[in-house]
C-alpha positions in Angstrom: 22.8 -0.6 -1.3 22.2 0.0 2.5 18.4 0.0 2.2 16.5 -3.0 3.6 12.9 -4.1 4.0 11.5 -5.0 7.3 8.0 -6.5 7.9 5.4 -7.1 10.5 1.8 -8.5 10.4 -1.0 -6.8 12.4 -4.5 -8.1 13.1 -7.8 -6.3 13.3 -10.9 -5.5 11.3 -11.9 -4.0 7.9 -15.3 -2.3 7.7 -17.1 -0.9 4.7 -20.7 -0.8 3.4 -22.0 -1.9 6.8 -20.0 -5.1 7.0 -17.0 -5.9 9.2 -14.3 -8.6 8.7 -11.3 -9.9 10.6 -8.2 -9.3 8.6 -4.4 -9.6 8.9 -2.4 -6.8 7.3 1.2 -6.6 6.3 3.2 -3.6 7.3 6.3 -2.9 5.2 9.1 -0.6 6.3 11.8 0.4 3.8 15.0 2.2 5.0 18.4 1.8 6.6 19.6 2.1 10.1 18.9 5.9 10.3 15.7 6.5 8.3 12.7 4.8 6.8 9.3 5.1 5.3 6.3 3.0 6.4 3.7 1.6 4.0 0.2 1.8 5.6 -0.8 2.1 9.3 -3.2 -0.7 10.3 -4.5 -1.8 13.6 -1.5 -1.5 16.0 0.9 1.4 16.5 3.2 -0.5 18.8 3.7 -3.3 16.3 4.7 -0.7 13.7 7.0 1.3 16.0 8.7 -2.0 17.0 9.7 -2.4 13.4 10.7 1.3 13.0 13.0 0.7 16.0 13.8 4.3 16.8 14.6 5.4 13.2 13.5 8.7 11.7 10.3 8.1 9.7 10.3 10.3 6.6 6.7 9.5 5.6 3.8 7.2 6.2 2.7 6.2 2.7 -0.9 5.1 2.4 -1.5 2.6 -0.4 -5.2 3.4 -0.1 -7.7 4.6 2.5 -9.6 1.6 3.5 -9.8 1.6 7.3 -7.6 -1.4 7.8 -4.8 0.4 6.1 -5.1 3.9 7.8 -6.8 3.2 11.1 -3.8 4.2 13.3 -2.2 6.6 10.8 -2.8 9.8 12.8 -1.6 8.1 16.0 1.6 6.8 14.2 2.1 10.3 12.8 1.9 11.7 16.3 4.4 9.1 17.7 6.9 9.5 14.9 6.5 13.1 13.6 6.1 11.8 10.1 3.6 13.1 7.6 0.8 10.8 6.3 0.7 10.9 2.5 -2.4 9.8 0.5 -3.6 10.2 -3.1 -6.4 12.9 -3.0 -8.8 10.6 -4.9 -9.1 8.6 -1.7 -10.0 11.4 0.6 -13.7 10.4 0.7 -12.7 7.0 2.0 -10.2 8.5 4.4 -12.9 10.7 5.9 -15.1 7.7 6.7 -12.4 6.8 9.3 -10.9 10.1 10.2 -13.5 12.9 9.6 -11.7 15.4 11.8 -8.1 14.8 10.6 -6.9 15.3 7.0 -3.7 13.6 5.7 -0.6 15.8 5.8 0.2 15.6 2.1 -0.7 14.2 -1.3 0.7 11.5 -3.4 0.7 11.8 -7.2 1.5 9.5 -10.1 5.1 9.6 -11.0 6.2 11.3 -7.7 9.6 10.3 -6.5 10.3 9.6 -2.8 13.9 9.2 -1.6 14.8 7.1 1.4 18.0 5.5 2.4 19.6 6.2 -1.0 16.7 4.5 -2.7 14.2 6.1 -5.1 10.6 5.1 -4.8 8.2 5.9 -7.7 4.5 6.4 -7.0 2.2 4.5 -9.4 -1.4 5.6 -9.2 -3.2 2.3 -9.7 -7.0 2.9 -9.1 -9.5 0.1 -9.0 -9.6 -1.3 -5.5 -9.9 2.3 -4.4 -9.9 5.5 -6.5 -6.6 6.7 -5.0 -4.9 3.3 -4.7 -1.1 3.7 -5.2 1.7 1.2 -5.6 5.4 2.1 -4.9 8.2 0.8 -7.1 11.8 0.7 -6.0 13.6 -0.3 -9.2 17.0 -0.4 -7.7 15.8 -3.0 -5.2 13.6 -4.8 -7.7 10.6 -4.4 -5.4 7.0 -3.2 -5.7 4.7 -2.5 -2.8 1.1 -3.0 -4.1 -1.2 -2.6 -1.1 -4.4 -4.3 -2.2 -4.1 -3.7 -5.9 -2.3 -7.0 -6.8 -1.9 -10.1 -4.6 -0.5 -13.5 -5.1 -3.2 -15.0 -7.3 -4.9 -11.9 -8.6 -6.3 -8.4 -8.2 -7.7 -6.9 -5.0 -11.4 -7.1 -4.4 -13.7 -4.7 -6.3 -17.1 -5.8 -5.0 -17.6 -2.8 -2.7 -18.1 0.9 -2.8 -15.5 3.1 -4.5 -14.1 0.1 -6.5 -14.2 -1.0 -10.1 -13.1 -4.3 -11.6 -12.4 -3.0 -15.2 -10.3 -0.1 -13.7 -8.2 -2.4 -11.5 -7.5 -4.7 -14.4 -6.3 -1.8 -16.5 -4.1 -0.6 -13.7 -2.5 -4.1 -13.2 -2.2 -4.6 -17.0 -0.7 -1.3 -17.9 1.2 -0.2 -14.8 2.3 -3.3 -13.0 2.6 -6.3 -15.4 4.9 -4.2 -17.6 7.5 -4.1 -14.9 10.4 -6.6 -15.0 9.2 -10.2 -14.3 11.7 -10.7 -11.5 10.2 -7.7 -9.5 9.2 -8.9 -6.1 5.7 -7.9 -5.1 5.0 -7.1 -1.4 1.3 -7.0 -0.8 -1.1 -5.6 1.7 -2.2 -9.0 2.9 -0.8 -12.5 2.5 2.3 -13.8 0.9 4.6 -11.9 -1.5 4.9 -12.9 -5.1 6.6 -11.7 -8.3 5.4 -9.9 -11.4 6.6 -12.9 -13.5 4.5 -15.3 -11.4 1.4 -13.3 -12.0 1.8 -12.2 -15.6 0.5 -15.4 -17.2 -2.8 -15.3 -15.3 -4.3 -11.9 -16.5 -6.8 -13.5 -18.9 -7.9 -16.0 -16.2 -8.6 -13.1 -13.9 -10.6 -11.3 -16.5 -12.7 -14.3 -17.2 -13.2 -14.9 -13.4 -14.3 -11.3 -12.9 -14.5 -9.7 -9.5 
């Protein structure tokens, strides 16, 4: 298997519902020496293109449309020639940041994206955002979760366009059913595994959002 995963962290802000917070975002790039896909486009185009390192970018895959995940997506698309793909349920969030520029294409549940000999399956996992998606690469034993699942629990659901019951359902039915050894690469913070998170579902439900 020639595909590999490269990583960078970018720093900036997240704004929604009239509040702004400082955040650090993970950028994940999956590919080989010739081609790749990029998961999310936060804050800093140069930091992302440094990881791309001249490879052909097949797509910029938005895990969801909060501004800290798509802020430089149009600029990155212009720099790389790659299309920005987003689940249509997140278009209202997208338009808060980019009212004059639509995504280039749509993500759908069960869609297969091929890159560097690896198949990525799109899993629609709403809750943190209506169009939130995770990306499963079974051949690599890897899942890219954006802000749906973190080390230690679900993504936040206390703001507009989010729902705690929905995210719990997404995690329980779509993610925790994957093999326990699956490595989870998240939108913020450290990676984890499905097996490390599975035992804590009931604790998260009791804790609430």
